[in-house]
C-alpha positions as a Markdown table, in Angstrom:
| # | Residue | x | y | z |
|---|---|---|---|---|
| 1 | Met | -17.6 | -22.1 | -15.3 |
| 2 | Asn | -19.1 | -18.3 | -16.2 |
| 3 | Thr | -16.7 | -15.0 | -16.2 |
| 4 | Thr | -19.4 | -13.3 | -14.5 |
| 5 | Gly | -17.0 | -13.9 | -11.2 |
| 6 | Ala | -13.6 | -12.0 | -12.7 |
| 7 | Trp | -13.3 | -8.2 | -11.6 |
| 8 | Asp | -15.0 | -5.6 | -14.2 |
| 9 | Pro | -13.0 | -2.6 | -13.9 |
| 10 | Ala | -16.5 | -0.7 | -15.3 |
| 11 | Gly | -18.8 | -2.2 | -12.8 |
| 12 | Tyr | -16.6 | -0.9 | -10.2 |
| 13 | Leu | -16.4 | 2.4 | -11.7 |
| 14 | Arg | -20.2 | 2.4 | -12.0 |
| 15 | Phe | -20.3 | 3.5 | -8.2 |
| 16 | Gly | -16.9 | 5.1 | -8.5 |
| 17 | Asp | -17.7 | 8.6 | -6.4 |
| 18 | Glu | -19.2 | 6.8 | -4.0 |
| 19 | Arg | -16.4 | 4.2 | -3.7 |
| 20 | Ala | -13.6 | 7.2 | -3.7 |
| 21 | Arg | -15.1 | 8.7 | -0.3 |
| 22 | Pro | -14.0 | 6.4 | 1.9 |
| 23 | Phe | -10.4 | 7.1 | -0.3 |
| 24 | Thr | -10.5 | 10.7 | 0.4 |
| 25 | Asp | -10.7 | 10.6 | 4.4 |
| 26 | Leu | -8.6 | 7.6 | 4.8 |
| 27 | Leu | -6.1 | 10.1 | 3.1 |
| 28 | Ala | -7.2 | 12.8 | 4.5 |
| 29 | Arg | -5.2 | 11.9 | 8.2 |
| 30 | Val | -2.2 | 10.9 | 6.1 |
| 31 | Gly | 0.2 | 13.8 | 7.3 |
| 32 | Ala | 3.3 | 12.9 | 5.6 |
| 33 | Arg | 4.6 | 16.2 | 3.6 |
| 34 | Glu | 7.1 | 15.6 | 1.1 |
| 35 | Pro | 7.0 | 11.2 | 1.1 |
| 36 | Leu | 9.5 | 9.8 | -1.9 |
| 37 | Thr | 7.9 | 6.6 | -1.8 |
| 38 | Val | 4.6 | 5.6 | -1.8 |
| 39 | Val | 2.8 | 2.3 | -2.4 |
| 40 | Asp | -0.8 | 1.3 | -3.0 |
| 41 | Leu | -1.6 | -2.4 | -2.1 |
| 42 | Gly | -5.2 | -3.9 | -3.7 |
| 43 | Cys | -4.3 | -0.9 | -6.7 |
| 44 | Gly | -7.5 | -1.7 | -8.5 |
| 45 | Glu | -8.5 | 0.1 | -11.8 |
| 46 | Gly | -5.7 | 2.7 | -10.5 |
| 47 | Ala | -7.3 | 6.0 | -10.4 |
| 48 | Leu | -7.5 | 6.5 | -6.9 |
| 49 | Thr | -3.7 | 5.7 | -6.5 |
| 50 | Ala | -3.0 | 8.4 | -9.8 |
| 51 | Ser | -4.0 | 10.7 | -7.2 |
| 52 | Leu | -1.8 | 10.0 | -4.7 |
| 53 | Ala | 1.1 | 11.4 | -7.1 |
| 54 | Ala | -1.4 | 14.5 | -7.9 |
| 55 | Arg | -1.1 | 15.1 | -3.8 |
| 56 | Trp | 2.7 | 14.5 | -3.2 |
| 57 | Pro | 4.5 | 15.2 | -7.1 |
| 58 | Gly | 7.7 | 14.4 | -5.6 |
| 59 | Ala | 7.2 | 11.0 | -4.9 |
| 60 | Arg | 7.4 | 7.9 | -7.1 |
| 61 | Val | 4.1 | 6.0 | -6.5 |
| 62 | Thr | 3.8 | 2.2 | -7.3 |
| 63 | Gly | 0.1 | 0.2 | -7.4 |
| 64 | Val | 0.2 | -3.5 | -6.8 |
| 65 | Asp | -2.8 | -5.9 | -7.6 |
| 66 | Ser | -3.1 | -9.5 | -8.7 |
| 67 | Ser | -6.0 | -8.7 | -11.1 |
| 68 | Pro | -5.1 | -8.5 | -14.7 |
| 69 | Asp | -8.1 | -6.8 | -15.7 |
| 70 | Met | -7.8 | -4.2 | -12.8 |
| 71 | Leu | -4.1 | -3.6 | -13.8 |
| 72 | Ala | -5.3 | -3.4 | -18.0 |
| 73 | Ala | -7.4 | -0.6 | -16.8 |
| 74 | Ala | -4.7 | 0.5 | -14.9 |
| 75 | Ala | -2.4 | 1.4 | -17.5 |
| 76 | Ala | -4.0 | 4.2 | -18.6 |
| 77 | His | -3.1 | 6.0 | -15.3 |
| 78 | Ala | 0.7 | 5.4 | -15.6 |
| 79 | Val | 3.5 | 8.0 | -15.9 |
| 80 | Pro | 7.0 | 6.8 | -16.7 |
| 81 | Gly | 9.3 | 7.9 | -13.2 |
| 82 | Arg | 6.4 | 8.7 | -11.5 |
| 83 | Val | 3.3 | 6.3 | -11.5 |
| 84 | Glu | 3.5 | 2.6 | -12.4 |
| 85 | Phe | 1.8 | -0.5 | -11.3 |
| 86 | Ala | 2.4 | -4.4 | -11.0 |
| 87 | Ala | 0.8 | -7.7 | -10.6 |
| 88 | Gly | 1.2 | -9.3 | -7.2 |
| 89 | Asp | -0.7 | -10.5 | -4.4 |
| 90 | Val | -0.4 | -8.0 | -1.3 |
| 91 | Arg | 0.2 | -11.4 | 1.0 |
| 92 | Asp | 3.7 | -12.0 | -1.0 |
| 93 | Trp | 4.6 | -8.2 | -1.4 |
| 94 | Arg | 7.8 | -7.0 | 0.2 |
| 95 | Pro | 9.2 | -3.4 | -0.4 |
| 96 | Asp | 13.0 | -3.2 | -1.7 |
| 97 | Arg | 13.2 | 0.1 | 0.2 |
| 98 | Pro | 11.5 | 1.4 | 3.3 |
| 99 | Val | 8.1 | 2.9 | 2.5 |
| 100 | Asp | 6.8 | 6.3 | 3.3 |
| 101 | Val | 3.5 | 5.9 | 2.3 |
| 102 | Leu | 2.1 | 2.9 | 2.7 |
| 103 | Val | -1.8 | 2.7 | 1.4 |
| 104 | Thr | -4.1 | -0.5 | 1.6 |
| 105 | Asn | -7.9 | 0.4 | 0.7 |
| 106 | Ala | -11.2 | -1.7 | 0.5 |
| 107 | Val | -8.3 | -4.8 | 0.3 |
| 108 | Leu | -7.8 | -6.6 | 3.3 |
| 109 | His | -11.3 | -8.4 | 3.9 |
| 110 | Trp | -10.4 | -10.5 | 1.0 |
| 111 | Val | -7.1 | -11.1 | 3.0 |
| 112 | Pro | -8.0 | -13.6 | 6.0 |
| 113 | Gly | -5.2 | -13.4 | 8.8 |
| 114 | His | -4.4 | -10.1 | 7.5 |
| 115 | Val | -3.2 | -8.6 | 10.9 |
| 116 | Glu | -0.1 | -10.4 | 10.2 |
| 117 | Leu | 0.3 | -8.7 | 7.2 |
| 118 | Leu | -0.7 | -5.1 | 8.9 |
| 119 | Arg | 2.3 | -6.0 | 11.4 |
| 120 | Arg | 5.2 | -7.0 | 8.6 |
| 121 | Trp | 3.9 | -4.0 | 6.2 |
| 122 | Ala | 4.5 | -1.4 | 10.0 |
| 123 | Gly | 8.1 | -2.7 | 10.1 |
| 124 | Gln | 8.4 | -2.1 | 6.5 |
| 125 | Leu | 8.1 | 1.6 | 7.0 |
| 126 | Ala | 10.6 | 4.3 | 6.3 |
| 127 | Pro | 11.3 | 6.0 | 9.9 |
| 128 | Gly | 8.3 | 8.7 | 10.0 |
| 129 | Gly | 6.6 | 6.7 | 7.6 |
| 130 | Trp | 2.5 | 6.3 | 7.2 |
| 131 | Leu | 0.2 | 3.1 | 7.0 |
| 132 | Ala | -3.1 | 3.8 | 5.8 |
| 133 | Leu | -6.2 | 1.1 | 5.8 |
| 134 | Gln | -9.5 | 1.0 | 4.9 |
| 135 | Val | -12.1 | -2.5 | 5.2 |
| 136 | Pro | -15.7 | -2.4 | 4.7 |
| 137 | Gly | -17.0 | -3.2 | 7.7 |
| 138 | Asn | -20.6 | -3.9 | 6.3 |
| 139 | Trp | -20.3 | -7.7 | 7.1 |
| 140 | Arg | -23.5 | -8.3 | 9.2 |
| 141 | Ala | -25.4 | -5.8 | 7.1 |
| 142 | Pro | -28.4 | -7.6 | 4.9 |
| 143 | Thr | -26.2 | -7.5 | 1.9 |
| 144 | His | -23.9 | -9.9 | 3.4 |
| 145 | Ala | -26.3 | -11.7 | 5.8 |
| 146 | Leu | -28.9 | -12.6 | 2.7 |
| 147 | Leu | -26.2 | -13.5 | 0.5 |
| 148 | Ala | -24.7 | -15.7 | 3.6 |
| 149 | Glu | -27.6 | -17.2 | 3.9 |
| 150 | Leu | -28.3 | -18.1 | 0.4 |
| 151 | Cys | -25.6 | -19.6 | 0.2 |
| 152 | Arg | -26.0 | -21.8 | 3.2 |
| 153 | Ser | -29.5 | -22.8 | 2.2 |
| 154 | Pro | -30.3 | -26.0 | 0.7 |
| 155 | Arg | -30.6 | -25.0 | -3.0 |
| 156 | Trp | -27.1 | -23.7 | -2.7 |
| 157 | Ala | -25.3 | -25.3 | 0.1 |
| 158 | Ala | -23.0 | -27.8 | -1.7 |
| 159 | Ser | -21.6 | -25.2 | -4.2 |
| 160 | Leu | -21.7 | -22.0 | -1.8 |
| 161 | Ala | -21.5 | -22.9 | 1.3 |
| 162 | Asp | -17.9 | -22.4 | 2.0 |
| 163 | Ala | -18.2 | -19.4 | -0.4 |
| 164 | Ala | -20.7 | -17.5 | 1.7 |
| 165 | Pro | -19.6 | -13.7 | 3.5 |
| 166 | Ala | -18.3 | -14.5 | 6.9 |
| 167 | Asp | -19.0 | -12.0 | 9.2 |
| 168 | Asp | -15.8 | -11.5 | 11.2 |
| 169 | Ala | -13.7 | -11.1 | 8.0 |
| 170 | Val | -12.3 | -7.8 | 9.1 |
| 171 | Leu | -11.6 | -5.9 | 12.6 |
| 172 | Asp | -13.2 | -3.2 | 14.4 |
| 173 | Pro | -12.0 | -0.1 | 14.5 |
| 174 | Thr | -10.4 | -0.9 | 18.9 |
| 175 | Gly | -9.4 | -3.9 | 16.6 |
| 176 | Tyr | -6.5 | -2.1 | 14.3 |
| 177 | Leu | -5.8 | -0.1 | 16.9 |
| 178 | Glu | -4.2 | -2.2 | 18.8 |
| 179 | Val | -2.4 | -4.5 | 15.8 |
| 180 | Leu | -0.9 | -0.9 | 15.4 |
| 181 | Thr | -0.3 | 0.0 | 18.3 |
| 182 | Gly | 1.5 | -3.5 | 18.9 |
| 183 | Ala | 3.4 | -3.4 | 16.1 |
| 184 | Gly | 4.6 | -0.1 | 17.4 |
| 185 | Leu | 2.9 | 2.8 | 15.3 |
| 186 | Thr | 1.0 | 6.0 | 16.5 |
| 187 | Val | -2.7 | 5.3 | 15.8 |
| 188 | Glu | -5.9 | 6.7 | 15.2 |
| 189 | Ala | -8.6 | 4.4 | 13.8 |
| 190 | Trp | -12.5 | 5.8 | 13.2 |
| 191 | Glu | -15.5 | 4.1 | 11.7 |
| 192 | Thr | -18.4 | 5.7 | 9.1 |
| 193 | Thr | -21.4 | 5.1 | 8.3 |
| 194 | Tyr | -21.9 | 6.6 | 4.2 |
| 195 | Leu | -26.1 | 6.8 | 3.4 |
| 196 | His | -25.4 | 6.3 | -0.5 |
| 197 | Val | -28.2 | 7.8 | -2.3 |
| 198 | Leu | -28.3 | 5.2 | -5.2 |
| 199 | Thr | -30.2 | 5.2 | -8.2 |
| 200 | Gly | -31.6 | 2.9 | -11.3 |
| 201 | Glu | -33.2 | -0.9 | -11.3 |
| 202 | Asp | -31.7 | -2.7 | -8.3 |
| 203 | Pro | -29.1 | -0.8 | -7.6 |
| 204 | Val | -27.4 | -2.6 | -4.8 |
| 205 | Leu | -27.3 | -5.7 | -6.7 |
| 206 | Gly | -25.0 | -3.5 | -8.8 |
| 207 | Trp | -23.4 | -2.5 | -5.8 |
| 208 | Val | -22.5 | -5.4 | -4.7 |
| 209 | His | -22.6 | -7.6 | -8.2 |
| 210 | Ser | -18.4 | -6.3 | -8.6 |
| 211 | Thr | -17.9 | -6.8 | -4.9 |
| 212 | Val | -19.1 | -9.8 | -2.4 |
| 213 | Leu | -21.1 | -11.2 | -5.0 |
| 214 | Arg | -18.2 | -11.5 | -7.5 |
| 215 | Pro | -16.4 | -15.1 | -5.7 |
| 216 | Val | -19.6 | -16.5 | -5.3 |
| 217 | Leu | -21.0 | -16.3 | -8.8 |
| 218 | Ala | -17.4 | -17.8 | -10.1 |
| 219 | Arg | -18.9 | -21.4 | -8.3 |
| 220 | Leu | -21.6 | -21.8 | -10.6 |
| 221 | Glu | -22.6 | -22.5 | -14.1 |
| 222 | Glu | -24.0 | -19.5 | -16.2 |
| 223 | Asp | -27.4 | -20.6 | -16.0 |
| 224 | Asp | -27.3 | -21.4 | -11.5 |
| 225 | Ala | -25.9 | -18.1 | -11.3 |
| 226 | Ala | -28.3 | -15.9 | -12.8 |
| 227 | Glu | -31.1 | -18.3 | -10.6 |
| 228 | Leu | -29.0 | -17.3 | -7.3 |
| 229 | Thr | -29.1 | -13.6 | -8.9 |
| 230 | Ala | -32.5 | -13.0 | -9.2 |
| 231 | Glu | -33.0 | -15.0 | -5.7 |
| 232 | Tyr | -30.4 | -12.5 | -4.3 |
| 233 | Ala | -32.2 | -9.3 | -6.4 |
| 234 | Ala | -35.4 | -10.0 | -5.0 |
| 235 | Ala | -34.2 | -10.2 | -1.0 |
| 236 | Leu | -32.0 | -7.1 | -1.8 |
| 237 | Arg | -34.8 | -5.2 | -3.0 |
| 238 | Ala | -37.0 | -6.3 | 0.4 |
| 239 | Ala | -34.0 | -5.3 | 2.7 |
| 240 | Tyr | -33.7 | -2.1 | 0.4 |
| 241 | Pro | -36.8 | -0.1 | -0.5 |
| 242 | Arg | -37.2 | 2.1 | -3.5 |
| 243 | Arg | -37.9 | 5.1 | -2.0 |
| 244 | Ala | -41.0 | 7.3 | -2.9 |
| 245 | Asp | -38.3 | 9.4 | -5.2 |
| 246 | Gly | -37.1 | 6.6 | -6.7 |
| 247 | Thr | -34.1 | 6.1 | -4.9 |
| 248 | Thr | -33.0 | 4.1 | -3.4 |
| 249 | Leu | -30.6 | 4.3 | 0.3 |
| 250 | Leu | -27.1 | 1.9 | 1.0 |
| 251 | Pro | -25.9 | 2.4 | 4.5 |
| 252 | Phe | -22.6 | 1.1 | 4.0 |
| 253 | Arg | -20.4 | 1.2 | 7.3 |
| 254 | Arg | -16.8 | 1.2 | 6.8 |
| 255 | Val | -13.6 | 1.0 | 9.0 |
| 256 | Phe | -10.4 | 3.3 | 9.0 |
| 257 | Ala | -6.6 | 2.9 | 10.8 |
| 258 | Val | -3.8 | 5.5 | 9.9 |
| 259 | Gly | -0.4 | 4.8 | 12.1 |
| 260 | Gln | 2.5 | 6.1 | 11.7 |
| 261 | Ala | 6.5 | 4.8 | 12.7 |
| 262 | Val | 8.5 | 6.3 | 15.4 |
| 263 | Val | 10.4 | 9.0 | 14.2 |
| 264 | Ser | 13.7 | 8.5 | 14.5 |
| 265 | Arg | 15.9 | 11.0 | 16.8 |
């Protein structure tokens, strides 16, 4: 198999500013003042995780990720005694003490059945602790619908039908509110559609190459991966045409939820 399906920190950071906005908006709704234990599940290359230590100087911040490539990049942000990174699957993670702030940003869409994880995590918060999540909500957008159509087409179905992006990978805001409220948290949930103005050649392909396209390419040999990528790129150019000023507009819906555990009396 080819290596184009591996997580690529540099590719992911090509749109680092745009990808950071939802994280910033999510954390703006977390009201923790002086947390001691902060965990970022699915921390990626670590820059946003490190920002949590800047916000809460008294906290010990731990980032957890399953990608060796991402963790290698995250090592540059480690601070002894303050910010650390650990290898692990979010599905298996369990804290050794109650958590004051648990963040999971743009991760849970990769985890089927993550509703049960959220219930478990809610029970692992300290009294008054916070759980904050953000997931992409664009699974019915052309970026994903076109790729799913390709994966199920006669040319690719034998190899890729079961790798097609699902349109039910995440809940809507109401769904997450119900889950977290049922787990005993006080919850705020919402959605936002960001309008990203992208530049360069095939910028939408560049955006998805390090996300939804990654596991699809991992199934293919290099020649087949190049063929599918070319076909997908042409479809994306039609769906997201270049504007008169040379930029390309990518609407991107995201879903957020923030919950707080009951404060002990």
